[in-house]
Structures are given as structure tokens and as C-alpha cells.
C-alpha positions in Angstrom: -17.0 20.7 14.5 -17.2 16.8 14.0 -20.0 15.6 11.9 -22.6 13.2 13.3 -21.4 10.5 10.9 -20.2 7.4 12.9 -19.5 4.3 10.9 -18.5 2.5 13.9 -15.7 0.0 12.8 -15.2 -2.6 15.4 -11.2 -2.1 15.7 -8.6 0.5 14.6 -8.6 2.3 11.5 -4.8 2.8 10.6 -4.8 4.5 7.1 -7.0 6.9 5.1 -6.8 8.1 1.5 -9.2 10.1 -0.4 -9.5 9.3 -4.2 -12.1 10.2 -6.7 -14.8 11.4 -4.1 -14.2 8.3 -1.8 -12.8 7.8 1.7 -10.8 4.7 1.5 -9.9 3.0 5.0 -7.7 0.2 6.1 -7.0 -1.1 9.6 -7.7 -3.9 11.8 -11.4 -3.9 11.8 -13.5 -6.8 10.5 -17.0 -5.3 10.4 -19.1 -2.0 10.4 -22.5 -2.3 11.7 -24.6 -4.4 9.4 -21.6 -5.2 7.1 -18.6 -7.5 7.2 -15.3 -5.9 6.1 -12.0 -7.4 6.2 -10.1 -4.4 7.3 -10.8 -2.3 4.2 -13.6 -0.1 3.3 -14.7 2.8 1.3 -17.3 5.6 1.9 -18.8 8.2 -0.5 -17.9 11.5 0.5 -21.0 13.2 -0.8 -23.3 11.3 1.6 -21.0 9.2 3.8 -22.5 6.2 2.6 -20.6 2.9 2.6 -19.5 2.1 -0.9 -19.7 -1.6 -2.3 -15.8 -1.8 -2.6 -15.1 -4.8 -0.6 -11.8 -6.8 -1.2 -11.7 -10.1 0.2 -8.1 -9.8 1.6 -7.4 -8.7 5.1 -4.0 -7.4 6.5 -4.0 -4.2 4.2 -1.4 -1.6 5.4 -1.6 0.9 2.5 -3.0 1.4 -1.1 -2.5 3.5 -4.3 -5.0 4.4 -7.0 -4.6 4.2 -10.7 -7.6 4.7 -13.1 -10.0 1.9 -12.4 -7.8 -0.1 -10.2 -6.6 0.1 -6.4 -3.3 -1.5 -5.6 -3.4 -3.0 -2.0 -0.3 -3.6 -0.1 0.3 -5.5 3.2 0.4 -9.1 4.6 -2.6 -10.2 2.6 -4.9 -12.8 3.7 -6.4 -15.3 2.8 -3.2 -16.3 0.8 -1.7 -19.4 -0.8 1.9 -17.9 -0.6 3.4 -14.9 0.5 1.6 -12.1 -1.2 2.2 -8.4 -0.3 0.3 -6.7 -3.1 -2.7 -7.4 -5.3 -4.8 -5.2 -7.7 -8.4 -4.9 -7.2 -11.3 -3.3 -9.1 -12.0 0.3 -7.8 -15.7 -0.2 -7.7 -16.2 -3.9 -6.5 -12.9 -4.7 -4.9 -12.7 -7.9 -6.8 -9.2 -9.2 -7.4 -7.8 -8.6 -10.9 -5.4 -10.7 -12.7 -2.9 -7.9 -13.4 0.6 -7.5 -12.6 2.8 -9.7 -10.3 2.4 -9.6 -6.4 5.4 -8.5 -4.4 6.9 -11.4 -2.3 7.3 -9.6 0.8 5.1 -7.8 3.4 4.1 -4.3 2.3 4.3 -1.6 4.7 3.9 1.5 2.5 3.1 2.4 -1.0 3.6 5.9 -2.8 2.6 6.8 -6.3 4.7 9.0 -8.7 2.9 9.5 -12.0 2.6 6.0 -13.6 5.0 4.5 -11.2 4.1 3.1 -7.9 6.8 2.3 -5.3 6.1 -0.3 -2.7 8.3 -1.0 0.3 8.2 -3.3 3.4 9.8 -6.0 5.2 11.9 -8.6 3.7 11.8 -12.2 4.4 12.8 -13.3 7.9 16.8 -13.6 8.1 17.3 -11.1 5.3 19.0 -7.9 6.2 17.9 -6.0 3.0 14.7 -3.9 3.2 12.4 -4.5 0.1 11.8 -1.7 -2.1 10.5 -2.0 -5.8 8.7 -0.1 -8.5 5.6 -1.1 -10.4 4.6 0.4 -13.6 0.6 0.9 -12.7 -0.2 1.0 -16.5 1.3 -2.4 -17.4 1.7 -4.1 -14.1 5.2 -4.9 -14.9 8.2 -4.3 -12.4 10.9 -2.2 -14.0 14.5 -3.1 -13.0 14.7 -0.1 -10.3 14.9 -2.0 -7.0 17.6 -0.2 -4.6 19.2 -2.3 -1.9 18.6 -0.9 1.6 20.5 -2.7 4.3 20.7 -2.4 8.1 23.1 -3.9 10.7 20.0 -5.9 11.9 16.9 -6.5 9.9 16.2 -3.5 7.5 12.6 -2.4 6.7 10.5 0.2 5.1 7.7 1.7 7.1 6.5 4.5 4.8 6.6 5.5 1.2 5.4 8.9 -0.1 5.5 9.9 -3.9 5.0 13.2 -5.8 5.5 13.9 -9.6 9.4 14.5 -9.0 10.4 12.6 -6.0 9.9 9.5 -3.9 10.7 9.3 -0.2 11.2 6.3 1.8 11.4 5.9 5.5 12.3 3.0 7.7 15.0 1.1 9.3 18.2 1.1 7.2 21.7 2.4 7.3 22.7 2.6 3.6 21.1 2.5 0.2 23.2 0.8 -2.4 26.3 1.1 -0.3 25.8 4.9 0.3 25.2 6.0 3.8 21.5 7.0 4.4 20.1 6.6 7.8 16.5 5.8 8.0 15.3 8.2 5.4 16.0 8.5 1.6 14.7 10.6 -1.3 14.9 9.3 -4.8 14.3 11.4 -8.0 11.3 10.0 -10.0 12.0 8.5 -13.3 10.8 10.6 -16.4 9.1 8.2 -18.7 
């Protein structure tokens, strides 16, 4: 039976994730009754109240959590240049000066231990889908960045991680020259 809780976002919710007793949401909404929210919000799972987490970036497609930080991914706005990721504080949502933003629109994020894998759409005109790893502890990007290509415009639509594997889905024909139609699984590195 559905609970009477109804936060009434004013547009679509596209992504849900539970972490540390909170329900994180992302979507096309810009407000909840009495609160402005730029497409992201978090709710306390104990009493379903709205939490103060309020990043000032819209266009979020996915997120990943690491300790006291949240990595947002999407086509983030407002922006000065193309920025597909940014780290925020887990409580306030304030932007953190940590790591380096991706230079492509992020569609999916998956975590595998201390590694976060980010995938998305390349710059217009490039046929290579964008996929890279981020060390969540340091914010650095290790050299792992397989090239996923398609006859037309390759893209990554989803990334899922576990302790042993990372799976990516999207529109691509091969990975680093080997055939892999639209779905690929990588072994996670053991650091």
C-alpha cells in the first residue's frame, strides 16, 4: 500500500538512489511545494522530510556517493564551460573544489569501491562515446579511458558498478577495436 507521503515535484523525477538513510532524486522538476529545487532533492527516509541538500546545478542525470561527497553528473547548469560532473557536499549540496569536471554530458555513473566510472555523450561531431574513471578518494582521473565507437554517434546511457565489475550500456559497436554491441562489462581494478 502506497504511503500518504506526496512531495509533489512539479515535473518528472528520472533517477532515485538511496544512500545513508536518504532518498536522493534527480529529474526535470524545479520546485517542491514551498521549496525551489533545481532538479535534485533529498528526503530523510525516517520521516520523509525534505533535507537541506540543495546543489545549485540543474541538468543532473545521475549521482554517486563517496563519504561526505556526492558526485553529480549530467549537462550541468549554470555553467561557464561544458561541465558534466561536479562534487558537492552531502549535507548542504555546496559545490566542492575537488577533482576535475568531465568535459562531456554525463548520462550514467557507477561506483566500484573507490573508483567511480562516468559515461555519456561526446562532443558533437565525435563518434567516440565518453567513458572514464575517477578516483573518489583523490578526485584524480586514472589513465583508464576505453574508446567506445559507433558508426554514427556513440554514447553511454547507463553505468552500473559493483566490487568486481563495471557494466556500461549505450550506443556503440566496439570497445578499443573489439566488437561489443551496445553492452560491455569490465573487470574492476584491484587497487
